[in-house]
C-alpha angles and dihedrals in degrees: 000000000000125000095256093057091045089054091050091050090048089053090051091050091051090051092049092048089053092049091049091053091049091050092050091051092047092050093047092050096046095041089062091050092048091049090050092050091048091053091051092049092048091050091052090047092052090050091051091048091052091049091050092048091052093054120101112262094247090057094047090065092045130090095276094048091049091049090050091050090049089052091049091051092048092050090049090052090048092052090049090050090053089052088052091049091050090051090051091050090051089052091049090053092059 
């Protein structure tokens, strides 16, 4: 390979190194935000679970209890989705 092509390849490598650094920064920044959002969701879910558990049994099986359980399930799914997103970001970083 001649010197001109080596120089071009070196330029490409520098560009790719810069992109890699930008991706790593992006992933680090957004992973923290995702983790924070997940914590908030899990806290709300725990509060809803405690409220549901403290309800009388006849109310748990009623409309309100079912709505609370649906909300708990949705928050659990949201937290799991955040875990999936964080895993994808880690994969992208590699």
